[in-house]
N, C-alpha and C positions, 0 to 999 in steps of 0.2 A: 542572360539573352532574355528579352521580353517575349512574350506570348506571340505579338505579331510577327516579331521577326522569325520565331521558331516555325510559325506555320507558313512563312514565307520560303524558308530554306526547304521545309519537307515539300511543298508545293514544287519548288523548282526541281529538286531531286526525282520526284516522281514525274514529272513533265520529261524529264531528261531521259528517264527510263522508256516512257512512252516513245519519244523519239527514236531511241535505239532499236526498239522492235518494229517500227515503221521502216526505217533505213536499213535494217540489218540484213535482207536479202542482198543488198548492194554489198555491204560490209564482209559478209561472210561468205559471198559466193565464191572467191577465189580461194577462200581458206579450205573449203569443204572439198578436197581432191577427189576425184572421181576414179582413180588408179584401180583401187581395189574393185570397184563396182564393175569398171570395164574388163578387168581379169576374169571376174565371176561370170559375166555375160560370155565372153569368148570360150570358157572352158564348159559352160552348160551345154548338154547334147542338143542338136537341132533335129528337128521334126514335127509331126502333127500330133504326137501323142502326150498324154498328161505328163507333166515335168519336163517337157522339151520345149524349146524356143523355136516359134515359126521361121523358115527360112527367109520368107517375104513378108513378115509380120510388121504391121505399123507400129511405131514406138508409142509406148503407153507410159505407165507409172516409171519414173526414174530413167526414161528413155529405153526401157527394155522392150524390144520387139515382141507384140503379141500381148503385152500386160494390159490390164484394165486402164481404160483411160477416163477418170473421174469426170462427170458433169459439172461444169463449172457453176451453173445456175444451182443446182442441188447442193453443190458444195457451199455457195453464200447462204442459202436459206438454212443449211444444217448448222454452219457457223454462227448464224444469228441466235439459234435455239442454244448452242453451247454458250455463247457469251451471256445470254439471258439467264440460263440456269446458274451458271458459275458466280455471276454477279448479285444474284438472288440470294443463293444458298451459301455462298462463299466455298463451294466444293462442287464436285461431280463435272467440272468442266473437262478434266481430262479423261474421266471415265467416257462422257458422250462423245469427246473427240476420238477415242478408241473404238466406241461402237460404230461411229462414221466410217473411219478408215478401214476397220476389220470387216464389217457386215454391208454397210450402205455402199460402199465403194467396191467391195468385193475382194479386198488384198488379203483376207485371211486365208481364204480358199485357195487364191493365186500362189502365196507363199507356201502354202502346205503342198502344194503340188511338187515343191523342189526339194523337199526334206530328204528323199533318197538319191535323187538324180544330180543334185547341186546344193549341199548343204551350206556352201559358202553364199550362195544367192538368197537362200531361205534366211540365215541369219542377217544379211545385209537389209532385206526388206524388213524383216522384223525390228531392227534397229532404226531404221528410216521412219517406220510407224511410230515407234516410242518417242523419236523426236520431233516427229510432225504433231503429235498430241500436245507436246510441250510448248511448241510455237503458239498453239491456238491459246492455251491457258495461260502463257506468259503475257501476250497482249491483252487479254481479259483481265488479268490480275493487275496490269498496269492501269488501265482506265478506271478499273472498279476501285483501286487503292485511291487514286486522285478523287473520284466522285465522293466515296464515303469519308475521306479526310475532311472534306469541305463540308459534309454534313454533320461532322461532330460524331461520327460512329465508327472511328478506328482508335484502337487502344495502342498509340505509338511505342511505348516502351516495351509492352509484351510483344508487338510484332518484331521489334529489334532483337529481343532476346531469343524468340523462335529462329529469326534469321540468321544468328550467330551460330546456332547449331546446325543449320541447314546447309551453311556454305560446305563444310566438311562433308556431310554426308552425301550432298549433290556432287562433289567432286570424286570422292573415293569410288562409289558404285559404278558410274559410267567407265571409270579406268579399269576396273576389275571385271567387268560383264560384257562390254561391247564386243560383238563378234561371237559370244559364247553362248547365246540363248537362241534355242529353236521356237518356231511360230507356236507349236504345240505347248512347250512348257510355258511360253508367255500367257497363252490364253487361259491354262489351267490356274496358274497363281493368280492371274488378273482377276479371273472371277472369284476364286476362293477368298481372297482379301476382301473385295467388294461385299461378297455375300457375308461374311463375318461381321463387317461394319454395319451393315444394314440391319443385322439381327440384334447388334448391342443397341443401335439407335431406336430399334421398335421396343425394345425394353425400356428406353429412355421416355417414351411417349406414354407409358402406361402410368396409371396413378401410383403405383409403388416406386416406379423408378423416378418419378418427379416429386416424391416425397420431400427428399433432402435438397430440393432446389429452391427454397423459398425466397432467396436473395435473387437469384435469376429471374424468378417468376415477377417479384416486385419490381424490378428494372424493367421487364418486359412490358408489364401493365402500365409503369410510368410512361413509358415511351410511347405506348399507343394512345394513353390520354393526352400526353404533350403535344402529339402530332395532330391528334383532333382539335385541341383548343389553341394549337399554335404557341405553346409554352406560356399561355396566358395565367396558368395557375403557379407557374415556377419563376424563380429569380432568373434573369438572363443568364448569368454565369453558371447555373445548374442544367442548361439546355445543352445536351450532348455530353462529350466525355471531357472531364477535368482532371488533369493529373495533379495530385496532392504531394507526392513525395517520391524522389528517385533515391534508391539506395542500394547497395549491393547486396544487403540482406533482405531488403523487402521494398516493395514499390506499391503505392495506393494510388486510387483514382476514384472518381465518382462518375456516375451515368445516369442522367436525370435526377440527381440527388440521392442516389443509392450507391453507397460506398462497397468498393472491392479491394482486394490487396493480394499480391502474390510474391513468392520467392523467386528471383530471377533464375536461379540455378535449374529450377524444375522446366520451365520451357526452353532453356538452352538444351538440356538433354533430350527433351522430347522432340525438339527441332531435328537433332542429329539423326534420331532413330527414324522419325517420320519421313525426312527429306531422303534418307538412303532408301527406304522402301519404296518411296514414290519415285525415285531415279531408276530403281530397278525394273518398276512396272512401266515406265515411261510416260508417268502422268504428273499432276500438279501436286498432289499431296494434300489438297483440299478436303478430300473425304476423310482423311485422318486428322487434319487440324480441326476440323469442326468437331468431331466427338472429344477430342482433347480439351478444346476450348469450353465446350458446353459442360462437360463431365468432370473434368479435372479442374479447371479454372472457374467453373460455374458461371460462364457469362452467358446472356441471353442471345438468341439467334441474330437480333438486330445489331449486335456488336460483332458477333463471330465473323460474319461476311466480310467487312472491311478489314477486320484484324488479320484473318486468314489470307485474304487477297494479297496484302503486302509481304506477309511471310512466304507465300508461295512464288510471289515475283521475285524474290532473291535467289530463292532455290533454282528458279527456271533459268534465270542469267548464267547461273553457275554450272547448271547440268548441261544447257545447250551448248555453251562454250566447250565444256569438256568433250561432249561428243562429237561436236562438229569440228572444233579446232584442233584438239588433241588426238581423237580417235578417227577423224575424218569420215564421219557418217554422213552420207549424202540424202538429200531431201528432194522431193519434186516441187520446184519453186512456182510454177504455174498454179499449182493446187494450194501451196502455202498462201501466195499472194492473195488469191480470191477469198480463202478462208480468214485472213487477216481482216479484211475489209467486213466481213460479215461478223466477226467477233467485235469489232470496234462498234457496230450498230447495236448487237445485242447487249453490249456491256454498258452502253449509255442508256438503255431502257431499264435493265434490271434494277439498278438502286432506286429508281424513280417509281417502280411499281411494288417492290418489295414491302415497303411500309404500309401497303394496303392489304398484306396478307398476314392473318394472326400468327404469333409465333408458333403455336402448335402445328398449324398448317405446313409452315415451312418444314418442319422436322418431319411430318408424315410424307411429305412429297419427296424428300430425300430418301426415306424409307423404302416407299414403293419402287423407286429407280433403283435403289440398292440391290433389292431382292431379287427383281427380274434381271438385271444385268449379271449379278453374281450367279444365279442359277444358270443362266444360259451359257456363259463362258467357261465356268469350272466344269460343267458335264461335257462341254464340247472339247475342253483341252484334255481333262482326263479319261473321259469315257470315248471320245471320238465322234460324239453326237451330242446335239441339245435337247433337253427335255422339255422345253418351251419354245413357241415360235419365236422367229423363223428356225425351223429344224435344219 
């Protein structure tokens, strides 16, 4: 198969995936049955106290009377930010989606009120937040994958290996955990994992952490110089990713003239565990794919964003299908629809601005966000209050 034909096939596949996410509200609306939600609402106590549903309350999130009703303008603007950060860093889209749903729209405090009075409603809202996060990341991943592939900044064989492992992990975890996770537990583990990853990446930005990354540094430098000079100093075939060898034992490729290689079994195993943990947290997994690709695979951040995006996309399709079609988890479609529009806008901007931000600053941006979010949610989940604002 020629290089031109291969690119055409991949582009067609990614376009089809983008179309699936755009049309998915129609395709999945009948699949996500609301029986369990209706039963939980009916069984919840009525009244004006905390943990009760107002008798005459206006329908809000998920159609629950008295629930928060997210502002659509704010939802759009937040989604633009989520799309930009995911398509720029290749991660943190799900984390930022979670921050929006949990804190900006007030769903965490609302769900926590039902912990004792209606555990079923508490779990349903938690599961809905998990899936809502993944809708946002899924579309951003689809758009970003297409954009980065066109720019020659996506390592297709590596992304495929990661995706193979992620399919199984993205299926098993929703099947085993849907309906069994409380909001308090979700917040605690959400924050703890992000905090750990942030600390690990902070180490990667130090001189000692970067000492063994000579190849990644060389590729990053070559990318920066090639973009400034518009590839004038390199042969045309060396501009971007060029796969040299596909094999069961080893795959090799070049990026702006710098050669990399990896054993396929490693990303397959990594994809399985990363996707499983990401599905449990209800996010994309990019925040785990990024350190995996930079630290274990030794890739520069310029390659990580696109490769991570395609891996996340496959995991999101699998996880969303499992949650909504097999486990009947409901989502709030008006909010999802507005967020998908914002995600598309942000995802189109990200790949076009990321090449102007130095490699080290992309990592530092990720570290700052990870440390803040991790501290806030881990303490709020495990201690009952946040030690960083908003408290």
